[in-house]
Biopython code that builds the backbone (N, CA, C, O; Angstrom):
import numpy as np
from Bio.PDB.StructureBuilder import StructureBuilder

atoms = [
    (1, "MET", "N", (116.351, -2.515, -28.144)),
    (1, "MET", "CA", (115.302, -3.496, -27.989)),
    (1, "MET", "C", (114.994, -3.698, -26.508)),
    (1, "MET", "O", (113.832, -3.701, -26.101)),
    (2, "LEU", "N", (116.046, -3.866, -25.704)),
    (2, "LEU", "CA", (115.816, -4.094, -24.280)),
    (2, "LEU", "C", (115.178, -2.881, -23.613)),
    (2, "LEU", "O", (114.268, -3.035, -22.798)),
    (3, "ALA", "N", (115.637, -1.684, -23.945)),
    (3, "ALA", "CA", (115.082, -0.473, -23.341)),
    (3, "ALA", "C", (113.599, -0.335, -23.665)),
    (3, "ALA", "O", (112.816, 0.089, -22.815)),
    (4, "ALA", "N", (113.214, -0.684, -24.872)),
    (4, "ALA", "CA", (111.816, -0.568, -25.277)),
    (4, "ALA", "C", (110.932, -1.558, -24.526)),
    (4, "ALA", "O", (109.747, -1.298, -24.319)),
    (5, "PHE", "N", (111.491, -2.672, -24.123)),
    (5, "PHE", "CA", (110.715, -3.703, -23.439)),
    (5, "PHE", "C", (110.755, -3.555, -21.924)),
    (5, "PHE", "O", (109.734, -3.747, -21.263)),
    (6, "VAL", "N", (111.900, -3.221, -21.365)),
    (6, "VAL", "CA", (112.075, -3.269, -19.912)),
    (6, "VAL", "C", (111.233, -2.218, -19.190)),
    (6, "VAL", "O", (110.588, -2.540, -18.192)),
    (7, "ALA", "N", (111.220, -0.976, -19.664)),
    (7, "ALA", "CA", (110.483, 0.075, -18.947)),
    (7, "ALA", "C", (109.001, -0.265, -18.784)),
    (7, "ALA", "O", (108.500, -0.202, -17.661)),
    (8, "PRO", "N", (108.277, -0.622, -19.845)),
    (8, "PRO", "CA", (106.862, -0.972, -19.636)),
    (8, "PRO", "C", (106.696, -2.270, -18.842)),
    (8, "PRO", "O", (105.712, -2.425, -18.120)),
    (9, "PHE", "N", (107.635, -3.193, -18.964)),
    (9, "PHE", "CA", (107.581, -4.432, -18.196)),
    (9, "PHE", "C", (107.650, -4.111, -16.701)),
    (9, "PHE", "O", (106.899, -4.676, -15.906)),
    (10, "VAL", "N", (108.540, -3.217, -16.328)),
    (10, "VAL", "CA", (108.668, -2.814, -14.922)),
    (10, "VAL", "C", (107.413, -2.052, -14.474)),
    (10, "VAL", "O", (106.979, -2.198, -13.331)),
    (11, "ARG", "N", (106.830, -1.243, -15.363)),
    (11, "ARG", "CA", (105.601, -0.507, -15.018)),
    (11, "ARG", "C", (104.455, -1.435, -14.656)),
    (11, "ARG", "O", (103.603, -1.074, -13.844)),
    (12, "ILE", "N", (104.420, -2.620, -15.242)),
    (12, "ILE", "CA", (103.324, -3.558, -14.915)),
    (12, "ILE", "C", (103.692, -4.461, -13.735)),
    (12, "ILE", "O", (102.975, -5.412, -13.424)),
    (13, "GLY", "N", (104.815, -4.154, -13.082)),
    (13, "GLY", "CA", (105.204, -4.912, -11.892)),
    (13, "GLY", "C", (106.241, -5.976, -12.135)),
    (13, "GLY", "O", (106.585, -6.719, -11.216)),
    (14, "GLY", "N", (106.754, -6.073, -13.356)),
    (14, "GLY", "CA", (107.791, -7.065, -13.659)),
    (14, "GLY", "C", (109.115, -6.713, -12.997)),
    (14, "GLY", "O", (109.383, -5.553, -12.682)),
    (15, "VAL", "N", (109.925, -7.722, -12.796)),
    (15, "VAL", "CA", (111.232, -7.558, -12.160)),
    (15, "VAL", "C", (112.287, -8.198, -13.057)),
    (15, "VAL", "O", (112.096, -9.298, -13.577)),
    (16, "VAL", "N", (113.396, -7.492, -13.229)),
    (16, "VAL", "CA", (114.533, -8.011, -13.992)),
    (16, "VAL", "C", (115.647, -8.275, -12.991)),
    (16, "VAL", "O", (116.175, -7.347, -12.378)),
    (17, "GLU", "N", (116.003, -9.547, -12.827)),
    (17, "GLU", "CA", (117.045, -9.940, -11.871)),
    (17, "GLU", "C", (118.331, -10.240, -12.625)),
    (17, "GLU", "O", (118.376, -11.204, -13.389)),
    (18, "PRO", "N", (119.389, -9.434, -12.430)),
    (18, "PRO", "CA", (120.671, -9.801, -13.041)),
    (18, "PRO", "C", (121.086, -11.185, -12.529)),
    (18, "PRO", "O", (120.958, -11.482, -11.341)),
    (19, "HIS", "N", (121.578, -12.016, -13.430)),
    (19, "HIS", "CA", (121.863, -13.407, -13.064)),
    (19, "HIS", "C", (122.781, -14.018, -14.119)),
    (19, "HIS", "O", (122.713, -13.644, -15.290)),
    (20, "LEU", "N", (123.623, -14.937, -13.720)),
    (20, "LEU", "CA", (124.361, -15.716, -14.709)),
    (20, "LEU", "C", (123.399, -16.729, -15.322)),
    (20, "LEU", "O", (122.698, -17.448, -14.610)),
    (21, "VAL", "N", (123.376, -16.773, -16.635)),
    (21, "VAL", "CA", (122.502, -17.701, -17.356)),
    (21, "VAL", "C", (123.395, -18.538, -18.259)),
    (21, "VAL", "O", (124.016, -18.026, -19.191)),
    (22, "ASN", "N", (123.449, -19.836, -17.966)),
    (22, "ASN", "CA", (124.339, -20.741, -18.708)),
    (22, "ASN", "C", (125.777, -20.221, -18.727)),
    (22, "ASN", "O", (126.475, -20.321, -19.736)),
    (23, "GLY", "N", (126.202, -19.665, -17.593)),
    (23, "GLY", "CA", (127.568, -19.185, -17.456)),
    (23, "GLY", "C", (127.838, -17.829, -18.081)),
    (23, "GLY", "O", (128.971, -17.351, -18.053)),
    (24, "GLN", "N", (126.819, -17.208, -18.641)),
    (24, "GLN", "CA", (126.955, -15.905, -19.296)),
    (24, "GLN", "C", (126.209, -14.853, -18.465)),
    (24, "GLN", "O", (125.249, -15.177, -17.767)),
    (25, "PRO", "N", (126.658, -13.586, -18.543)),
    (25, "PRO", "CA", (125.884, -12.542, -17.870)),
    (25, "PRO", "C", (124.506, -12.448, -18.512)),
    (25, "PRO", "O", (124.360, -12.559, -19.729)),
    (26, "GLY", "N", (123.512, -12.242, -17.678)),
    (26, "GLY", "CA", (122.162, -12.172, -18.211)),
    (26, "GLY", "C", (121.177, -11.761, -17.148)),
    (26, "GLY", "O", (121.527, -11.067, -16.193)),
    (27, "ALA", "N", (119.943, -12.191, -17.316)),
    (27, "ALA", "CA", (118.888, -11.812, -16.387)),
    (27, "ALA", "C", (117.743, -12.820, -16.449)),
    (27, "ALA", "O", (117.516, -13.499, -17.450)),
    (28, "ILE", "N", (117.040, -12.875, -15.328)),
    (28, "ILE", "CA", (115.788, -13.617, -15.245)),
    (28, "ILE", "C", (114.683, -12.573, -15.117)),
    (28, "ILE", "O", (114.743, -11.700, -14.251)),
    (29, "PHE", "N", (113.681, -12.668, -15.976)),
    (29, "PHE", "CA", (112.540, -11.763, -15.938)),
    (29, "PHE", "C", (111.410, -12.467, -15.203)),
    (29, "PHE", "O", (111.055, -13.598, -15.533)),
    (30, "ARG", "N", (110.842, -11.787, -14.194)),
    (30, "ARG", "CA", (109.744, -12.352, -13.413)),
    (30, "ARG", "C", (108.545, -11.405, -13.454)),
    (30, "ARG", "O", (108.698, -10.184, -13.486)),
    (31, "ASP", "N", (107.352, -11.993, -13.451)),
    (31, "ASP", "CA", (106.148, -11.161, -13.437)),
    (31, "ASP", "C", (105.902, -10.633, -12.029)),
    (31, "ASP", "O", (106.684, -10.896, -11.116)),
    (32, "ARG", "N", (104.824, -9.896, -11.858)),
    (32, "ARG", "CA", (104.542, -9.270, -10.555)),
    (32, "ARG", "C", (104.329, -10.290, -9.448)),
    (32, "ARG", "O", (104.434, -9.951, -8.269)),
    (33, "ASP", "N", (104.030, -11.536, -9.807)),
    (33, "ASP", "CA", (103.830, -12.592, -8.813)),
    (33, "ASP", "C", (105.107, -13.398, -8.558)),
    (33, "ASP", "O", (105.089, -14.361, -7.792)),
    (34, "GLY", "N", (106.210, -13.008, -9.197)),
    (34, "GLY", "CA", (107.467, -13.713, -9.017)),
    (34, "GLY", "C", (107.651, -14.915, -9.925)),
    (34, "GLY", "O", (108.640, -15.638, -9.803)),
    (35, "LYS", "N", (106.710, -15.137, -10.833)),
    (35, "LYS", "CA", (106.828, -16.271, -11.758)),
    (35, "LYS", "C", (107.786, -15.911, -12.895)),
    (35, "LYS", "O", (107.861, -14.758, -13.322)),
    (36, "VAL", "N", (108.510, -16.911, -13.371)),
    (36, "VAL", "CA", (109.501, -16.711, -14.430)),
    (36, "VAL", "C", (108.793, -16.480, -15.764)),
    (36, "VAL", "O", (107.925, -17.254, -16.166)),
    (37, "VAL", "N", (109.183, -15.393, -16.443)),
    (37, "VAL", "CA", (108.651, -15.083, -17.766)),
    (37, "VAL", "C", (109.622, -15.570, -18.831)),
    (37, "VAL", "O", (109.230, -16.264, -19.769)),
    (38, "ASN", "N", (110.894, -15.203, -18.681)),
    (38, "ASN", "CA", (111.925, -15.626, -19.625)),
    (38, "ASN", "C", (113.299, -15.347, -19.037)),
    (38, "ASN", "O", (113.427, -14.741, -17.974)),
    (39, "THR", "N", (114.321, -15.800, -19.748)),
    (39, "THR", "CA", (115.699, -15.466, -19.386)),
    (39, "THR", "C", (116.380, -14.886, -20.619)),
    (39, "THR", "O", (116.008, -15.178, -21.756)),
    (40, "LEU", "N", (117.385, -14.057, -20.362)),
    (40, "LEU", "CA", (118.243, -13.538, -21.422)),
    (40, "LEU", "C", (119.682, -13.784, -21.014)),
    (40, "LEU", "O", (120.036, -13.611, -19.847)),
    (41, "ALA", "N", (120.506, -14.181, -21.952)),
    (41, "ALA", "CA", (121.945, -14.329, -21.733)),
    (41, "ALA", "C", (122.666, -13.526, -22.810)),
    (41, "ALA", "O", (122.243, -13.505, -23.966)),
    (42, "LEU", "N", (123.749, -12.870, -22.426)),
    (42, "LEU", "CA", (124.531, -12.063, -23.358)),
    (42, "LEU", "C", (125.834, -12.768, -23.684)),
    (42, "LEU", "O", (126.591, -13.126, -22.782)),
    (43, "ASP", "N", (126.099, -12.968, -24.960)),
    (43, "ASP", "CA", (127.412, -13.460, -25.398)),
    (43, "ASP", "C", (128.269, -12.224, -25.606)),
    (43, "ASP", "O", (127.971, -11.387, -26.458)),
    (44, "ILE", "N", (129.340, -12.113, -24.819)),
    (44, "ILE", "CA", (130.193, -10.937, -24.896)),
    (44, "ILE", "C", (131.593, -11.353, -25.316)),
    (44, "ILE", "O", (132.146, -12.319, -24.791)),
    (45, "LEU", "N", (132.161, -10.622, -26.266)),
    (45, "LEU", "CA", (133.522, -10.847, -26.746)),
    (45, "LEU", "C", (134.193, -9.489, -26.876)),
    (45, "LEU", "O", (133.657, -8.580, -27.509)),
    (46, "ASP", "N", (135.369, -9.358, -26.273)),
    (46, "ASP", "CA", (136.117, -8.097, -26.310)),
    (46, "ASP", "C", (135.255, -6.915, -25.869)),
    (46, "ASP", "O", (135.337, -5.827, -26.439)),
    (47, "GLY", "N", (134.427, -7.143, -24.845)),
    (47, "GLY", "CA", (133.635, -6.063, -24.279)),
    (47, "GLY", "C", (132.421, -5.665, -25.095)),
    (47, "GLY", "O", (131.764, -4.677, -24.764)),
    (48, "GLN", "N", (132.102, -6.401, -26.149)),
    (48, "GLN", "CA", (130.946, -6.078, -26.977)),
    (48, "GLN", "C", (129.976, -7.248, -27.020)),
    (48, "GLN", "O", (130.379, -8.411, -27.058)),
    (49, "ILE", "N", (128.707, -6.923, -27.013)),
    (49, "ILE", "CA", (127.673, -7.957, -27.103)),
    (49, "ILE", "C", (127.674, -8.526, -28.517)),
    (49, "ILE", "O", (127.515, -7.797, -29.496)),
    (50, "GLN", "N", (127.855, -9.832, -28.605)),
    (50, "GLN", "CA", (127.843, -10.526, -29.894)),
    (50, "GLN", "C", (126.476, -11.122, -30.206)),
    (50, "GLN", "O", (126.058, -11.188, -31.362)),
    (51, "ALA", "N", (125.786, -11.557, -29.150)),
    (51, "ALA", "CA", (124.465, -12.174, -29.331)),
    (51, "ALA", "C", (123.673, -12.048, -28.034)),
    (51, "ALA", "O", (124.238, -12.002, -26.942)),
    (52, "ILE", "N", (122.368, -11.995, -28.180)),
    (52, "ILE", "CA", (121.449, -12.040, -27.045)),
    (52, "ILE", "C", (120.634, -13.305, -27.220)),
    (52, "ILE", "O", (119.966, -13.494, -28.236)),
    (53, "ARG", "N", (120.695, -14.164, -26.225)),
    (53, "ARG", "CA", (119.973, -15.437, -26.300)),
    (53, "ARG", "C", (118.835, -15.414, -25.283)),
    (53, "ARG", "O", (119.050, -15.155, -24.099)),
    (54, "ALA", "N", (117.640, -15.682, -25.754)),
    (54, "ALA", "CA", (116.458, -15.673, -24.893)),
    (54, "ALA", "C", (115.852, -17.069, -24.830)),
    (54, "ALA", "O", (115.853, -17.815, -25.809)),
    (55, "VAL", "N", (115.337, -17.398, -23.657)),
    (55, "VAL", "CA", (114.589, -18.643, -23.486)),
    (55, "VAL", "C", (113.226, -18.258, -22.934)),
    (55, "VAL", "O", (113.123, -17.608, -21.893)),
    (56, "ILE", "N", (112.182, -18.667, -23.645)),
    (56, "ILE", "CA", (110.823, -18.386, -23.220)),
    (56, "ILE", "C", (110.012, -19.682, -23.077)),
    (56, "ILE", "O", (108.892, -19.659, -22.567)),
    (57, "ASN", "N", (110.575, -20.805, -23.526)),
    (57, "ASN", "CA", (109.901, -22.106, -23.465)),
    (57, "ASN", "C", (109.685, -22.497, -21.997)),
    (57, "ASN", "O", (110.658, -22.691, -21.268)),
    (58, "PRO", "N", (108.431, -22.616, -21.553)),
    (58, "PRO", "CA", (108.175, -22.934, -20.145)),
    (58, "PRO", "C", (108.816, -24.242, -19.691)),
    (58, "PRO", "O", (109.219, -24.361, -18.534)),
    (59, "ASP", "N", (108.914, -25.221, -20.582)),
    (59, "ASP", "CA", (109.533, -26.493, -20.203)),
    (59, "ASP", "C", (111.004, -26.321, -19.859)),
    (59, "ASP", "O", (111.540, -27.080, -19.052)),
    (60, "LYS", "N", (111.663, -25.338, -20.454)),
    (60, "LYS", "CA", (113.079, -25.093, -20.187)),
    (60, "LYS", "C", (113.294, -24.123, -19.023)),
    (60, "LYS", "O", (114.428, -23.909, -18.596)),
    (61, "LEU", "N", (112.213, -23.538, -18.512)),
    (61, "LEU", "CA", (112.322, -22.562, -17.424)),
    (61, "LEU", "C", (111.861, -23.110, -16.080)),
    (61, "LEU", "O", (112.137, -22.503, -15.045)),
    (62, "ARG", "N", (111.168, -24.236, -16.072)),
    (62, "ARG", "CA", (110.565, -24.749, -14.835)),
    (62, "ARG", "C", (111.567, -24.982, -13.705)),
    (62, "ARG", "O", (111.198, -24.904, -12.533)),
    (63, "HIS", "N", (112.818, -25.264, -14.034)),
    (63, "HIS", "CA", (113.804, -25.504, -12.974)),
    (63, "HIS", "C", (114.109, -24.225, -12.187)),
    (63, "HIS", "O", (114.740, -24.284, -11.132)),
    (64, "LEU", "N", (113.666, -23.074, -12.695)),
    (64, "LEU", "CA", (113.885, -21.802, -12.015)),
    (64, "LEU", "C", (112.739, -21.434, -11.085)),
    (64, "LEU", "O", (112.850, -20.483, -10.312)),
    (65, "GLY", "N", (111.644, -22.175, -11.151)),
    (65, "GLY", "CA", (110.488, -21.902, -10.306)),
    (65, "GLY", "C", (109.223, -21.879, -11.135)),
    (65, "GLY", "O", (109.235, -22.234, -12.313)),
    (66, "PRO", "N", (108.116, -21.454, -10.509)),
    (66, "PRO", "CA", (106.848, -21.380, -11.247)),
    (66, "PRO", "C", (106.994, -20.464, -12.467)),
    (66, "PRO", "O", (107.670, -19.437, -12.414)),
    (67, "VAL", "N", (106.351, -20.859, -13.555)),
    (67, "VAL", "CA", (106.487, -20.145, -14.822)),
    (67, "VAL", "C", (105.203, -19.380, -15.128)),
    (67, "VAL", "O", (104.099, -19.898, -14.961)),
    (68, "ALA", "N", (105.371, -18.142, -15.577)),
    (68, "ALA", "CA", (104.243, -17.279, -15.935)),
    (68, "ALA", "C", (103.728, -17.621, -17.323)),
    (68, "ALA", "O", (104.388, -18.319, -18.093)),
    (69, "ASP", "N", (102.559, -17.126, -17.625)),
    (69, "ASP", "CA", (102.032, -17.169, -18.988)),
    (69, "ASP", "C", (102.705, -16.019, -19.734)),
    (69, "ASP", "O", (102.235, -14.882, -19.691)),
    (70, "ALA", "N", (103.802, -16.320, -20.413)),
    (70, "ALA", "CA", (104.631, -15.281, -21.033)),
    (70, "ALA", "C", (103.853, -14.449, -22.041)),
    (70, "ALA", "O", (104.060, -13.238, -22.125)),
    (71, "TRP", "N", (102.979, -15.059, -22.794)),
    (71, "TRP", "CA", (102.239, -14.303, -23.812)),
    (71, "TRP", "C", (101.280, -13.327, -23.170)),
    (71, "TRP", "O", (101.076, -12.233, -23.697)),
    (72, "ALA", "N", (100.685, -13.688, -22.047)),
    (72, "ALA", "CA", (99.822, -12.746, -21.326)),
    (72, "ALA", "C", (100.640, -11.565, -20.810)),
    (72, "ALA", "O", (100.178, -10.424, -20.843)),
    (73, "VAL", "N", (101.854, -11.838, -20.333)),
    (73, "VAL", "CA", (102.731, -10.768, -19.857)),
    (73, "VAL", "C", (103.144, -9.869, -21.017)),
    (73, "VAL", "O", (103.195, -8.648, -20.863)),
    (74, "VAL", "N", (103.437, -10.454, -22.171)),
    (74, "VAL", "CA", (103.808, -9.650, -23.346)),
    (74, "VAL", "C", (102.643, -8.756, -23.758)),
    (74, "VAL", "O", (102.847, -7.581, -24.063)),
    (75, "ARG", "N", (101.434, -9.292, -23.772)),
    (75, "ARG", "CA", (100.265, -8.476, -24.140)),
    (75, "ARG", "C", (100.096, -7.308, -23.172)),
    (75, "ARG", "O", (99.851, -6.177, -23.593)),
    (76, "GLU", "N", (100.227, -7.585, -21.876)),
    (76, "GLU", "CA", (100.077, -6.528, -20.868)),
    (76, "GLU", "C", (101.197, -5.496, -20.997)),
    (76, "GLU", "O", (100.963, -4.295, -20.855)),
    (77, "THR", "N", (102.413, -5.970, -21.267)),
    (77, "THR", "CA", (103.544, -5.054, -21.451)),
    (77, "THR", "C", (103.311, -4.167, -22.670)),
    (77, "THR", "O", (103.569, -2.964, -22.618)),
    (78, "ASN", "N", (102.828, -4.746, -23.758)),
    (78, "ASN", "CA", (102.539, -3.956, -24.958)),
    (78, "ASN", "C", (101.468, -2.904, -24.679)),
    (78, "ASN", "O", (101.555, -1.785, -25.184)),
    (79, "GLN", "N", (100.466, -3.249, -23.885)),
    (79, "GLN", "CA", (99.448, -2.274, -23.508)),
    (79, "GLN", "C", (100.072, -1.132, -22.727)),
    (79, "GLN", "O", (99.690, 0.023, -22.916)),
    (80, "ALA", "N", (101.019, -1.430, -21.856)),
    (80, "ALA", "CA", (101.678, -0.402, -21.039)),
    (80, "ALA", "C", (102.551, 0.519, -21.892)),
    (80, "ALA", "O", (102.858, 1.634, -21.470)),
    (81, "ARG", "N", (102.953, 0.077, -23.075)),
    (81, "ARG", "CA", (103.775, 0.892, -23.973)),
    (81, "ARG", "C", (102.945, 1.932, -24.710)),
    (81, "ARG", "O", (103.477, 2.941, -25.173)),
    (82, "ARG", "N", (101.663, 1.695, -24.818)),
    (82, "ARG", "CA", (100.786, 2.610, -25.564)),
    (82, "ARG", "C", (100.497, 3.852, -24.728)),
    (82, "ARG", "O", (100.336, 3.760, -23.511)),
    (83, "PRO", "N", (100.431, 4.994, -25.370)),
    (83, "PRO", "CA", (100.103, 6.219, -24.619)),
    (83, "PRO", "C", (98.698, 6.138, -24.025)),
    (83, "PRO", "O", (97.780, 5.573, -24.619)),
    (84, "MET", "N", (98.567, 6.707, -22.866)),
    (84, "MET", "CA", (97.254, 6.729, -22.210)),
    (84, "MET", "C", (96.356, 7.754, -22.916)),
    (84, "MET", "O", (96.813, 8.839, -23.277)),
    (85, "ASP", "N", (95.090, 7.410, -23.110)),
    (85, "ASP", "CA", (94.146, 8.345, -23.757)),
    (85, "ASP", "C", (93.513, 9.239, -22.715)),
    (85, "ASP", "O", (92.693, 10.093, -23.050)),
]
sb = StructureBuilder()
sb.init_structure("model")
sb.init_model(0)
sb.init_chain("A")
sb.init_seg("    ")
for serial, (resi, resn, name, xyz) in enumerate(atoms, 1):
    if name == "N":
        sb.init_residue(resn, " ", resi, " ")
    sb.init_atom(name, np.array(xyz, "f"), 0.0, 1.0, " ", f" {name:<3s}", serial, name[0])
structure = sb.get_structure()
């Protein structure tokens, strides 16, 4: 799931910053302007990912900085996934 999303996200100028999220290993996703799109946190037990927790609610992301229009970024990322004609 992450591989399918990250490559086109980076192609449109997005940045994935490794970061501790709520004390768990994770990442902050930022758009090309540096605005926060979402966060992901990984619950890891015995070296295996048990759960991936995502936060996309802008009200819960504002403490990290300016927040992007996540749905606009998702639409643009989906366009970048489509083969060029």
